[in-house]
C-alpha positions, 0 to 999 in steps of 0.5 A: 758760640754754644747753644746755651749763649746764643739769643733764645738759649737752646731752644732758640727764638722765639723764647718762651717769654716771647711766646707767652707775651705774644699770647697775652697781647693777643688776647688783650688786643683782639679777644678782649674786644671781640667778647663779652660777659663770661668770655671777656672774664675768663679772657681776662683771667688768662691775660693776668695768669700769662702776666704772672708767667712773664714776670716769673720768667723774667724775674724768677731766677733772680728771685730764686737766688736772692730767697736761697742767700736769704734762707742761707743767711738765716741758716736754713735751706728750705721755707719749711725749716724756717717756718719751723724754727719760727713756730718754735721760737728758735729765732726769737732772738733775730725778729728784725733779721727774720722779718726783713727776709720774710718781707722780701720773700713776700715782696718777690712773690706778690711782684710775680703774682700781682704787683698791684698788691704791693703798697711799697715796691722796695721791701724795707 
């Protein structure tokens, strides 16, 4: 069995995701209850940041692949190239297709950054 096919990949266990989860849970369960004021506020910020890292570790690779596929289907290799084309009007005749791709990308970014911002969890 190769190292990359073992649970935890090359670095074994605990995985990066497991470590982040453990720290987030410690902050939620122990630190939040033992603090108040500014320290509790900053603990909540840290918890939210760690939760975003967990989501990115878990979902990021698939989201990155989907994003690259959306860009490729529009004929662009990067968001910057797509943005330039949108600004220039080069894609005005493909509005629905471009809008759907941009909505899906924004959805994925919000799903990692803060899923609470999503009104509709599935992009149109």
